[in-house]
Each structure stands twice: as structure tokens, then as C-alpha cells.
N, C-alpha and C positions, 0 to 999 in steps of 0.2 A: 749743134745741139742747143735747143732753147733752154735757158735757165729759168726756173720757176721763181715767182716773187718771193716765196718762202726761202728758197736757197739763196737768193740775192740778199735777203735780210740777214741770214746767218753768215754769209760771206762778209758783209759789212761789219756785223757785231764781233765776230770771232777772228777775223783776219785783217780787214782793211783798217778799222779804227785802231786796234793796238799797234799794227805795223806803222801806220801813219804817225801816230803820236810818238812812238819810239824813235822813228827816223828823224822827226823834227827835233825832239829833245836831244837825242844823241848828236845830231848834226850841229845844233847850236853849241853844245858843250865842246865838241872837238873841231869847231870851225876855224880855230885860230884867231877868232875875233873876240877881243876881251869883253866887249859890250854884250854879245850874245852868250858867252860863257857865264858872265855875271848874272844874267837872267835865270839861268839854271841853278847855279850855286854861287851866291854873291859873297863878297867880303864885307863884313859889318864891323866897322871900327868901334872899339870900346868893349867888344864882347870877345869871349874866348873863341879861338879859331875853330875848335871842334863843334861849335854851335852855328857857324856861319851858314853852312849849307841848309840849315833848318828853315831859312827864310827864302830859299829859292823856289822857283816854279815847280821843280821836280818833287820836292818834299811837300809842298802845299797841295799838289794834285793827289799825292798819296793820302794826305790827311782828309781831303774831301771824299775820296773813294771809300776810305775806312768809315768815315762818318755816315756815308750813304748806306753802307752795309749794315751798320748798327741801326739806322732808322728803318730800313726795309725789314730787317729781321724782327725788330720790335713791333712794327705794324702787323707783321705776319702772324704774331701770336694770337691776334683776334680772330683769325680764320680757323684756328685749331679747335677740333671738336672734343678732344679729350685732355685730361690733366697731363698725361704722359707726353702727348704731342706738344702741348704748350710748354712743358718743362724743358723739353729738348731744345725748342727754339729760344727760350729764355736763357738757357745755358750757352747757346751759340752767340746770342746777343751780348751776354756778359763777357764772353771770350774776346769778341771783336772790340768791345768797349775798352777792355784792358789793353789790346794792341793799339787802339787809338790814343789812349792816355800815355802809353809808353812812347809812342811816336812823337808826341808833342811835349815830352818830358813833364807831363802834368802841368803844363802852362808856364814853367819856370823861365824858359828862354824868351817867351813872349813878354813876360814881366820885365826881364832884363832889357829887352828892346825898348819897352815903354819908359823905363827909368834911364836908359842910355848907358848902363854900365854892368860889368860882370859882378854878380852877387857873391861869387866864390863858393856857391853851393856845390859840393862834390857829388853827393848821392842824389841823382836826378831821376833815375829810373832803375828798373830791375835788370833789363837786358844788357846794360853795359857794366853791371857788377860781375864779380868773379866768384865762381864756385869751384873749389878744389884747384885753384890756379888757372881756370879757364873761363873766359867771358861767357855769360849766359846767352848772349846773342848768337853765338855759334851753335849752341844746342837748340835754340829757338828756331833758327833758320833750317837746321837739319830736320826738326819736327815738321815745319811748314812744308819743306820739300817732300818729305815722305807722305804727308797728308795730301798734298796736291797730286802726287803720283798715283796714290791709291784712289783718290776721289775723281780726278779728271782724266786718268788714263785707264786704270784697271777696271773701275766700276762700270764705265760706259761700255767696255768690251765684254764684260761677263754678265751684265744685267739680264739679258734674255735667257741666260742659262740658269738663273736663280729664280725659283718660284715664290720666294718670300715677297709679299706685296710691299712691305716697307722698303726693301732694297730696290725694287723696281720703280717705286715712286720717287725716291730721293736720288736715284742715279742721274747724274748730269747727262746732257745731250752729248753725242759723240763729237759734236763740233768743238767741244772743249779740248779734244785731242789736238785739233788743228791750232787752236789758240795756244795750247801749251808749247807746240812746236815753234810758233811765232815768237813767243816769249823767250824761249831758250835760244833761238837763233839771234834775236836782237841783243840779248845779254852777252852772248859770245862775241858778237860784232863789237859791242861797246868795250869789252875787255881787250879785244884785239887792237882797237884804236888806241886804247890807253897804253898797251904794251909797246906800241910804236912811238910813244911819247907825244902824241897829238894833243894831249890835254895840257901841255906846257906852252905857255905864252910868255914871250920876253924873258925866258929863263925862269919863269915862275910856274910852279905846279898848280893845277886847278884845285878847287876846294872839294872835289870829289875823290881826290887821290886816296886810295885805300878803301873807297866806298863806292866803286863802280857798280856794285850789286844793287844800288838804289834803283837803277833802271829796271831791273828784274822785279824788284819789290813793287814798283808801280804797276807792272803787268799783272803780278799776282793779285793785287788788291782789285784790279779791274775785273778779273775773272771771278773772284769771290763775289763781287757786286752782281755780276750776271747770274751767278748761281743763287744768290739771295733772291733775285727777281724770279727765278724759276721756282723756288720754294714758296714764294709769296703767292703764286697762282694756285697752289694746292689747297683744297678745302680741308684736307686732313692728310698728314704724312702717311698714315696707315690705310686710310680709306677702308675701314673695317667692314662697312656695309655694302661694299661694291664687289 
């Protein structure tokens, strides 16, 4: 069976790219080679240990993808024909800007890297704080998981059964379902390797210990970037005149 160029493009975007990047990053971290693991999540002398991973390739790629989502959504507001459409995209832009700032601790750890020492600032972001004895990050991850399931699984499956133009136009491609499966599989694979102790080198745990979910976060941000690009192509989310 001949595969069309369009299908090849979708296979590359939704399957091959996320699969390749995940396998390379996961492979480096669990390779047993200290140099490769340090590229993914390094040790930075003079700074607090819980900030070390922030300077690794994995976290930096997350930051770049989040920043890309913010820029794409911000640029997309110019394509909107109505105040409501524009307001929706501005709201989405601000939400991802918040996530980006949370991810970089509002620049605090970069400042510490610049001065070469830990400032001792305890309150760095919202998601690591606690509400009713539970870290906010747990609730945030649950919210993102529910959002991704509804947006990238449910909506593509039911969009043809819903006659509302708004829903039909913002519904992601069904290829996001394949992407979601790739993301989940790679995440489970990374957790499996960690459970086998493969993140330990010379009796020393890797700097992603307890944070293996960072691999899945990278995939999440990648697919949100693809979705932002899909929205960017719409002249109007509602397309009221069509």
C-alpha cells in the first residue's frame, strides 16, 4: 500500500519525531554513561540539588517548546475576526505563559547559575507550593492529564458527531491520538527503566530521581505546540460566516 505524502508528514510529526526524541533522551539518561546522563540532568555545584535538572537538555527543550506555544498563540490572535475569538486565544496564551514562567522558576535558578551560588529563596513558583498539605504540582498534572485526554482523545473521536462549528474547528486531528499513545508508551518505558535501577551510576542516583515524569512533560509540550500550530491556521475559531 502506497503511503501518501500527507500521511508521511503526519507520521513524522506525530509518531517518528516524538518517538525519536524520547528514545534518544531516555537512552542517554539510562545509558549507564555518566557523561550522557549529565547532559540530560546535570549536577551543578554550588546550587541546590533540586535545581540541578533545570539546566539539563530535557528541561531546556521543555522551556523552548513552551515558549514556542506562547509565541504561536500570541501571533494567532491577529488572525481572529471577533473579540471573543481573540479573547479565547489571549487566555490560552496567558495560561501557557504562566506554565513557562513556572517551569523556569521565574528566572531565579538562572540568576543563581549566573552568580554561582544558591540564593536561599524558598518560594520560587506556585506549583511546588502546598495547598491543604498537598503539592500544587500534583493537581496541575492531573488537570493537564484530563485536558489532554479530552482534547487529544475524546474531541477528535466525537467531532464529526457534533454540529457546533466551534467544536468542529478547534477539534485536533485524530493523529493526536497516535501521538498521545507514543507519549504514554515512552513515559511508561522511562518509569520501567527507572524501576530497574538503570538511572543509578556508580551507586549514585541520577538527578531525575522522583521526576521521571519530565519525559512525558516534554511530549505534552510538543503536542501542545502542534495544536497551537493547528489553531494558528484558522482565520476564525468560529468561522461564523461559513
